[in-house]
C-alpha positions as CSV (number, residue, x, y, z in Angstrom):
1,X,70.8,116.8,27.8
2,X,72.5,114.0,24.9
3,X,74.3,113.1,27.7
4,X,71.5,112.0,29.9
5,X,69.7,110.7,26.9
6,X,72.8,108.5,25.5
7,X,72.8,107.3,29.6
8,X,69.4,106.1,29.4
9,X,69.8,104.1,26.2
10,X,72.9,102.3,27.8
11,X,70.8,101.9,30.6
12,X,68.0,99.8,29.1
13,X,70.1,98.0,26.6
14,X,72.2,97.0,29.7
15,X,68.9,95.6,31.3
16,X,67.7,94.0,28.0
17,X,70.7,92.0,27.6
18,X,70.6,91.0,31.1
19,X,67.0,89.6,30.6
20,X,68.0,87.8,27.6
21,X,70.8,86.1,29.9
22,X,68.5,85.5,32.5
23,X,65.8,84.3,30.0
24,X,68.5,81.8,28.1
25,X,68.7,78.9,30.8
26,X,64.5,79.0,30.7
27,X,64.7,78.9,27.1
28,X,66.7,76.1,26.9
29,X,65.0,74.3,29.3
30,X,62.0,74.6,27.2
31,X,64.0,73.9,24.3
32,X,65.2,70.6,25.6
33,X,61.5,69.5,27.4
34,X,60.5,69.5,23.8
35,X,63.5,68.0,21.9
36,X,62.7,64.6,24.3
37,X,59.5,64.3,22.6
38,X,61.1,64.6,19.4
39,X,63.8,62.8,20.2
40,X,61.1,59.6,20.7
41,X,59.5,60.2,17.0
42,X,63.1,60.1,15.8
43,X,64.1,56.5,18.0
44,X,60.8,54.9,16.4
45,X,62.0,56.3,13.2
46,X,65.4,54.4,14.0
47,X,63.9,51.3,15.6
48,X,62.0,51.0,11.9
49,X,64.8,51.6,10.3
50,X,66.5,48.6,12.2
51,X,63.3,46.2,11.4
52,X,64.4,46.7,7.8
53,X,66.3,43.8,6.1
54,X,68.9,46.5,4.6
55,X,72.0,44.4,4.7
56,X,71.1,42.8,1.4
57,X,71.9,46.2,-0.8
58,X,75.2,46.0,-0.3
59,X,76.1,43.5,-2.3
60,X,73.0,43.5,-4.6
61,X,75.4,45.5,-7.5
62,X,77.6,42.1,-7.8
63,X,74.5,39.8,-7.9
64,X,71.4,38.3,-9.7
65,X,68.2,39.6,-8.5
66,X,66.6,36.7,-7.9
67,X,63.0,35.5,-7.4
68,X,63.3,35.4,-3.9
69,X,65.7,39.1,-3.2
70,X,62.8,40.5,-5.9
71,X,59.9,39.5,-3.0
72,X,62.3,41.4,-0.4
73,X,62.8,44.2,-2.3
74,X,59.6,44.9,-3.1
75,X,58.1,44.1,1.0
76,X,61.2,46.7,1.4
77,X,59.9,49.2,-0.7
78,X,56.4,48.7,0.9
79,X,57.6,49.1,4.3
80,X,59.5,52.2,3.7
81,X,56.6,53.9,2.3
82,X,53.9,52.9,4.6
83,X,56.4,53.4,7.9
84,X,59.4,54.9,7.9
85,X,58.8,57.7,5.4
86,X,55.8,58.8,7.4
87,X,57.6,58.3,10.8
88,X,61.0,60.3,9.2
89,X,57.8,63.4,8.4
90,X,56.8,63.2,11.7
91,X,60.2,63.6,13.2
92,X,61.4,66.4,10.9
93,X,57.2,68.2,11.7
94,X,58.0,67.9,15.8
95,X,61.7,68.8,14.7
96,X,60.6,72.5,13.2
97,X,58.1,73.1,16.4
98,X,60.8,73.1,18.8
99,X,61.1,75.9,20.6
100,X,63.5,79.2,20.2
101,X,63.6,82.6,21.7
102,X,66.9,83.9,22.8
103,X,69.4,84.0,20.1
104,X,71.7,81.1,21.4
105,X,69.1,78.8,21.2
106,X,67.4,80.3,18.2
107,X,70.9,79.1,16.6
108,X,70.8,75.8,17.9
109,X,67.7,74.9,16.4
110,X,68.7,75.7,13.3
111,X,72.0,73.5,13.6
112,X,69.4,71.3,15.1
113,X,67.1,71.1,12.2
114,X,70.2,70.9,9.7
115,X,71.2,67.3,10.9
116,X,67.6,66.7,10.2
117,X,67.9,67.7,6.9
118,X,70.9,65.0,6.7
119,X,69.0,62.8,7.9
120,X,66.2,63.1,6.1
121,X,68.2,63.3,2.6
122,X,69.9,60.0,3.8
123,X,66.4,58.6,4.6
124,X,65.1,59.6,0.7
125,X,67.9,58.2,-1.2
126,X,67.6,54.6,0.8
127,X,63.6,55.6,-0.7
128,X,65.3,55.9,-3.9
129,X,67.6,53.1,-4.1
130,X,64.9,50.9,-3.5
131,X,62.3,52.0,-5.2
132,X,65.1,52.0,-8.7
133,X,66.2,48.6,-8.1
134,X,62.3,47.4,-7.9
135,X,61.5,50.0,-11.2
136,X,65.1,48.3,-12.7
137,X,63.8,44.5,-12.0
138,X,59.8,45.8,-13.6
139,X,61.3,46.9,-16.9
140,X,63.8,43.8,-17.3
141,X,61.1,41.2,-16.7
142,X,58.6,44.1,-19.3
143,X,61.9,43.7,-22.0
144,X,61.6,39.9,-21.7
145,X,58.4,39.8,-22.6
146,X,58.7,41.9,-25.5
147,X,61.3,39.7,-26.7
148,X,58.7,37.0,-26.2
149,X,56.5,38.7,-28.5
150,X,58.4,39.9,-30.8
151,X,59.6,36.6,-31.1
152,X,56.2,35.4,-31.5
153,X,54.9,37.6,-34.4
154,X,57.9,36.7,-36.4
155,X,57.2,32.8,-36.5
156,X,53.2,33.8,-37.1
157,X,54.7,36.0,-40.3
158,X,57.1,32.9,-41.1
159,X,54.4,31.4,-41.5
160,X,52.6,33.2,-43.2
161,X,55.2,33.3,-45.8
162,X,55.3,29.7,-46.4
163,X,51.7,29.4,-46.8
164,X,51.9,32.0,-49.3
165,X,55.1,30.9,-50.9
166,X,52.7,27.2,-51.0
167,X,50.0,29.0,-52.7
168,X,52.7,30.6,-55.1
169,X,52.8,33.8,-54.9
170,X,55.8,34.3,-55.7
171,X,56.2,38.4,-56.3
172,X,54.5,39.3,-53.1
173,X,56.6,37.1,-50.9
174,X,59.8,38.2,-52.6
175,X,58.9,41.7,-52.4
176,X,57.9,41.5,-48.3
177,X,60.7,39.1,-47.5
178,X,63.0,41.3,-49.1
179,X,62.0,44.4,-47.1
180,X,61.7,42.8,-44.1
181,X,65.3,41.3,-44.3
182,X,66.8,44.8,-45.4
183,X,65.0,46.4,-42.4
184,X,66.4,43.7,-40.1
185,X,70.0,44.0,-41.4
186,X,69.7,47.9,-40.9
187,X,68.0,48.0,-37.9
188,X,70.7,45.5,-36.8
189,X,73.9,48.3,-38.0
190,X,72.0,51.2,-36.3
191,X,72.2,48.9,-33.1
192,X,75.5,48.1,-33.4
193,X,76.9,51.5,-35.0
194,X,74.8,53.7,-32.1
195,X,73.9,51.8,-28.8
196,X,76.9,51.5,-26.5
197,X,76.0,49.9,-22.7
198,X,78.7,50.9,-21.4
199,X,77.4,54.4,-21.6
200,X,73.6,54.7,-21.1
201,X,73.4,58.5,-21.6
202,X,74.6,58.3,-25.1
203,X,72.5,54.8,-25.6
204,X,69.3,57.1,-24.4
205,X,70.2,59.6,-27.2
206,X,70.7,56.9,-30.4
207,X,67.6,55.4,-29.4
208,X,65.8,58.5,-29.4
209,X,67.3,59.6,-32.3
210,X,68.3,56.6,-34.7
211,X,66.0,53.8,-33.7
212,X,62.5,54.8,-33.0
213,X,62.8,56.9,-36.1
214,X,64.2,53.9,-38.7
215,X,61.3,51.7,-37.3
216,X,58.7,54.3,-37.9
217,X,59.9,55.0,-41.2
218,X,60.0,51.1,-41.7
219,X,56.4,50.2,-40.2
220,X,55.4,53.4,-42.7
221,X,57.0,52.2,-45.6
222,X,55.3,48.2,-44.7
223,X,51.8,49.7,-44.7
224,X,52.7,51.5,-48.5
225,X,53.6,48.5,-49.6
226,X,51.4,46.9,-52.0
227,X,50.2,43.5,-51.4
228,X,47.9,41.5,-53.0
229,X,48.3,37.9,-51.6
230,X,46.3,37.4,-48.3
231,X,49.0,35.5,-46.4
232,X,51.3,38.1,-47.0
233,X,49.1,40.5,-46.2
234,X,48.3,38.8,-43.1
235,X,52.7,38.2,-42.8
236,X,52.7,42.1,-43.0
237,X,50.1,42.6,-40.3
238,X,52.3,40.2,-38.0
239,X,55.5,41.7,-39.1
240,X,54.2,45.5,-38.4
241,X,52.7,44.0,-34.3
242,X,56.7,42.5,-34.7
243,X,57.8,46.7,-34.9
244,X,55.4,47.9,-32.6
245,X,56.8,44.9,-30.1
246,X,60.4,46.3,-31.0
247,X,59.5,49.9,-30.6
248,X,58.6,49.1,-26.8
249,X,61.7,46.7,-26.1
250,X,63.7,49.9,-27.1
251,X,61.6,52.3,-25.7
252,X,61.9,50.1,-22.5
253,X,65.5,49.8,-22.6
254,X,65.8,53.8,-23.0
255,X,64.0,53.4,-19.4
256,X,66.5,51.3,-17.9
257,X,69.7,53.3,-19.1
258,X,67.6,55.8,-17.3
259,X,67.6,53.8,-14.2
260,X,71.0,52.8,-14.2
261,X,72.4,57.0,-14.5
262,X,70.5,57.5,-11.3
263,X,71.6,54.4,-9.6
264,X,75.4,55.0,-10.2
265,X,74.8,58.5,-8.4
266,X,74.0,56.8,-5.3
267,X,76.8,55.9,-2.9
268,X,75.2,52.4,-1.6
269,X,77.8,52.4,1.2
270,X,76.6,55.6,2.5
271,X,73.1,54.3,2.9
272,X,71.6,54.1,5.8
273,X,70.7,50.2,6.9
274,X,70.6,51.0,10.7
275,X,69.2,53.6,13.1
276,X,73.0,54.5,14.3
277,X,74.1,55.2,10.6
278,X,71.7,58.8,11.5
279,X,73.6,59.3,14.5
280,X,76.4,61.0,12.8
281,X,74.5,63.9,11.7
282,X,74.1,65.2,15.6
283,X,77.7,65.5,16.1
284,X,77.3,69.3,15.6
285,X,74.2,69.7,17.5
286,X,75.5,68.0,20.3
287,X,78.5,69.5,20.2
288,X,77.1,72.9,20.6
289,X,74.3,71.9,23.2
290,X,77.3,70.7,25.2
291,X,78.9,74.3,25.1
292,X,75.0,76.2,25.6
293,X,75.1,74.3,28.9
294,X,78.5,74.5,30.5
């Protein structure tokens, strides 16, 4: 009885294997039919990539950002976000719906999806790079604005001190100017000792741990200083606003240091500039497909 049972099991398994082999060509044909639709979506995405002016990014590290390429990078960011990324998403969605029933076609699909994943990562790296470049430009513009505001407040503060001097408020002027001079000296020494532009990570930490607490302390100290002269009081107000602009300046410098670190991790030469730059990710799939069809 056992022999008969084993024989029946063997026959069933043989029929199942034979059935799978017979279904494999149909399964592959169904897969390839859907693949044509998926590749049409990929072609559309690649066409968008071809139309983007991406050759300039190779030289960007060696060039100063100008108003012209700033405008181009803003337009590039818009095109990537509104066209390229949605097309990449549609392509990936279609790829995930590829039909596969037999084990070999299922494996083929996974190989294809791995290639899609790699293409998606390359496109995401491109998006990240352009986003970071634009963030860097904006941050540097903000730094310039905060520097101008700092100078404006300092000039107003000095005018107030001059008026107080002319009014004979010697003691208040001396108390105030001495504090400001000491503050400036302390800030300068702290920045020189702790901030190194060659090491953005340490620079970020130094601003957080040394510069910002120091400015907070100086603002608090100025607020608590006893001053009776109205002009010196106005000078103090401008000095505090000057320090607030300095805080904004250093906070934004922290941002630029973070951006610099993230940009350094991106291999610019490996970013896709044309649709053909994504074709290498299909090699494993093409090889497996040809083997399956032979």
